[in-house]
N, C-alpha and C positions, 0 to 999 in steps of 0.2 A: 350109745354115747351121743348126746344131743349136740346140736350146733350152738355156738356161743354168740350171744347177742350183744350189741353195743351196751356199754355200761359195765361190762365184765372186765376182769383183770387178765391181761396176757403176760405170762412170764417168759421172757426171752433169755436164753442161756447162751452166752458167747456172742459171736458175730464180729465181722470186720467193720471198717468205717461206713460201708453202705447200709448198715443196720439203721442209720438215722432216717433213711428214706422210708423204711418199713414202719418205724415208730411214728414218724410224722403222719403217715397215712392212717395209722391206728388212731391217733388223736383226732384227726379230721372226722373219722367215722364214729367217734364217741367211745372208744375203748381207753382204758387205763393200761399203762405198761410198766412192769417191773423188769429190771435188767440185772442179771447175774453175770459177773465177769471176773477174770483174774486181774491182778494189780497192774500188769504191764499191757493190758488191752485197752482199747479206746473207751473213754467215758462218753456216753450219749447225753447231750445237754437236755433233751426233751423227755427223758424217762421220768416217771412219777416217783420211782424209788430205785436205788441202786444198792446191790449187795456185792461186796468184793471178798472173794474167798477162792481157794484152790479148787479145781475140778475134781481133785482126789478127795476132797472133804465131803464125804457122803452125808454127814449130818447137816452141814450147811445147805447142801442141795435139797435134802429132804425138807428142811424147815422152809426153804424158798418155795418148793412145790406146794406146801400146805397153805401158803399165803395167796396163791393165784388160782384162777379158774381153768387155765390151760398152760402147758409149757410148750415152747417151740425151741428146739435145740439147734443152735447154729455154730457148733464146734464139733470136731472129731476127736476130742481128747477125753471124753467121758466113756468109761467102760460100759459095754452093752448091758451087763448085769445091773449096773447102777441105773441106767435108763429104764430098764424094765421095772425096777423097784420104784422109780419116780412115777411111772405111769399108773401105779397103784394108789398114788396120793392125789392125782388130779388128771384132767384130760390130757391125752397125748395122741395127736392125729397122725404122727409120722410113722415110718416103717422101721421096725426093728431090724429087718433083713438089710435094708439099705444102710442103716447106721453101722452095721458090722462090716459091710462091703466098703464103706467110706473110710473106715479107720484102720483097716488091715489090708495091706497090699496083696498078700498071698490069697486071702479070701476073694478079693476083687479079681485077680488073674484067673483063679479056678472057676469063678462064676462065669466070666466071659468065655473061657474055653469050653465050659460045659454047654454053652448056648451057641457054639460055633461062630464066635465073634473074634476077629483077628486081634491078637496082641503081639507086640514085639517079643523076640526071644528073651527069656529071663531065667533067673535062678536065685535060690535063697542060700545064704551063708550064715553060719553061727560062729565061725572063727576065721581069723585072717589067713590061716593055712589053706582054706578052701578057695580063696579068691583067685590065685593065679590060674588054676585049672579051669575055673568057671569062665574067666575072661578069655582064655584061649578058645573055649567052646563058643562063647557068644560073639567074640570079636570086639574090636575097638572102632570108634569110641563107645563107651558104655556109661550108664548113670547109676551111681550108688546112692541108695536111699534107705532110711530106716523102714523096717517092715510095718511097724505101727506109726501112724501119723504123729508127728510132733512139730509144733510150730517153730521150734528153735533149730530144727535140723533141715536144711535145704539139701537138694540133690547135689552130689559131687560128680563132675565129669571126669572120667578116667580115659586117658588117651594112649597109655602104654603101661608096661609092667613097672615103670619107675614111678612109684606112688609116694605122695608126701605124708606127713604125720597125721593130717586130718583124716585120711582114709583109715589108718590103723586105729586111731582113737575112736572113730565112729563104730567100727566093727567090734572093737573090744567092749563097747558099752552095751550093745544089743544086737539082736538078729537084724540082718540087712537084706535088701532086695537089690539085685544087679540086673539091669535091663538094657538091652541093646539100644543104642541111639538110632532112631529112624530119621534120616534127613528129610524134613518135611517140605514138600512142594507147596502145600496149602494146609492151613489150620482151620478147623471148624468147631463151633460150639452149638450144643443143642440143649434145650430144656423141655422135658416131657413131664406132664403131671396128671395125676388122677385125683379128682376132688372127692368130697364126702359122699356125693351122689353117684360115684363110680363112673364119672364122665372123664374120658382121657383126652387131653389136648397137647399137641406139640406146638410150642412157640416157634416163630420164624427162626430158621437156622441162620447163623451168622458166619461169615468168613472173617477170620481174625488176622490182623497184620501186626507182627512183632518187630521190634528193633532192639538188638542186644538183650533179648530175653524178656523185654518189657512190652506189654500190650500197648500199641500205638492207637489203634482204633478197630472197631468191628463194623462190618458191612452187612446190612440186611437188605437184600435185593429180591425183587419179584422175578428177576431174570437169571437167577442162578441156574447152572446147568441142570436140567431136569433129571438126568441120569444120576448125578451126584445126590440130588435131593431125594430121589427114590431110594438109593442105597443107604443114605444117612437116616432117613425115616424108618427104614426096615430095621436098622441097628437099634434105634430108640425104642421101637415097638417090641422087639425081642426082649430088651432089658426090662421094660415096664411090665410085660406079661409075666415075668418071672419074679416080680416083687409085689407083695400084697399091701393093702392099706392105702389110705389117701396120702399122697406124698408128692414131692418134687424131686426129680432126678436130673442132675446136671451131668452132661457127657461132653468130654473133649476128645476130638478126633484129629489125627494127622493123616493127610493123603501123601503117600510116598511118591517118588518120581515114577515108580512103576504103575501108579494109578490105584494101588491097593490102599484101602482105608484101615488104619490101626487105631483102636481105642486107647487113649492115653490115661484117661481118668473117668471114673464113675463116682459121683459124689452127691451127698444130701445138701450141700451148701450152695446157695444161689450164686450165679455167675455175674460178675460185673459186666461181662460182655452183653448181657441181656437186660440191662437197665432201661428197658423201653418205656416211653411215655405214652399217655393216652392219645397222643397225636399219631403214634406209630402202630399201636394195636388197640383193640377196643377197651381193654382195662390195662392200666399201667402195670409194670412188673411188680412194683411195690404193693399194689392192691391185690394182685394175684397171690403173692406170698402171704399177705395178711389173711386173705380169704381161706387159704389152705390151713393156716395156723388156727383158724377159728371154726373150721368145718363147714364153711359156706361154699356155695357153688361158684364155678368159674366159667365165664363166657368163652365161646370159641375165639381163638386169638390169631386170626389171620392178619397179614401185614396190610395196613391201611395205605401207607405210603412208604417208599423206600427211605432208609435212614442210616445214619452213622451213630455209634456210641463211642465217645472219645473220653478216655480217662484224663483227669487233671491230676498231675503229680505236684508235689510241694514246689519243685523248682520252676513249674510252669505258672504259678499263681499270678505273678505280676502281669504276664501277657494275657492270661485269661481274664483278669479284671479289666484290662483295656478293651478286650474283644467283647466284653459284656455290653459296653457302650457302642462299639462299632458294628456289632452284629446282633441287633435287637430281635431278629427272626430265629436266632439260635436259642436253644433252651439250655440254660446254665443251672446246675444244681451243685451247691457246695455242702458237703456232708457236715452235719452239726455235731461234731465230736471233738474231744480233746485228748491228746496223748495217743498212745498206741504206736504201731509200726510206722516209722517215717517213710518207708518205701511204698506203703499202700497209697492208693488214689485218695485224694481229698475231695473229689467231686467228679462230675461227668458233664460233658457237653453233648447235647443231642441235636443232630442236624437232620431235617426231614424235608423231602421233596420228591419229585417225580423220577429223578435219575440219580442213582448212587454214584455214578461216574462223575456227574457234575458236582455232587456234594464233596467227593474226594478232592477234586480239583480246587473247589472253593476252600476247603480246609488247608490244602498244601499252600495255597497263595496267601493264606491269612498270616503266616509266619509263626503260628503257635509252637511248632516243633523246631524252629530254627535256633 
């Protein structure tokens, strides 16, 4: 399978609002981009062509694959058998194994356990009658999720045996995973990738700060505890060694109060936490994703300067627009999309400097989150 040169057509299937960064980079480098999405997902203003259909529509996906020179899948809602079939129609540089791990929580848990990577206690249920005994075994609080990824089903926190109707309805609809909630002392995100030339790169690890379950900002620091960095890189390397093909692996980890690292999620979808610019790493995150999508090589991606990645949510837009004028040294990017999930970030702000501590202080004093 050859590398894809500028002038070719990249077919992107799915994607959240940050997909516009990837498409913008593709246009800058001379590619054309077709976008396949479902009706309730964001429309990217920069795409050369848009196809709207269900991910369950195999014929529509097949027709789309025939129109492009490569497909890059940015959704976990397409059955693995369908992805394999699409790879016979056009180039597909991603990993089939990772696609299956990303879309099936049980496959993900078993994969991690097989490679001696810590996961929180969990269990699978297929009926509501199995839930009480599993909860007694796992303990409270716990998180109830569908076993297969579905964008419309978010995790439900269960605090005791007195459960509401949403729990019963979810379990009645499909098989579910119940996972013990690990109180996180710290949260980390990692991206590890293998390019077409078999070169493996781990992007700078970020520590992620959340408020009420929403990402507030991610910190990329050269001064992160070296023992933590070593453990986290070992986890990423273990995972990548067990996955074939050129691919990008997103890994989210929580460090419990005991100091033990637990992997929360392994995914093929790019992380908003790692929306680095070319001021922060040698190639921007969007260019890295694009190069993987086209089979091109990726440079080593060490941290050039410390930085913050700050999501902009809809309710923050007015303040962000004012700060665009007041903070000319900050990098603002507003995603060029319409529609989609109103809870998703509509852009990012990137702060870059010699000290992440100073950057956090500057951000807090700006009033963006007040």
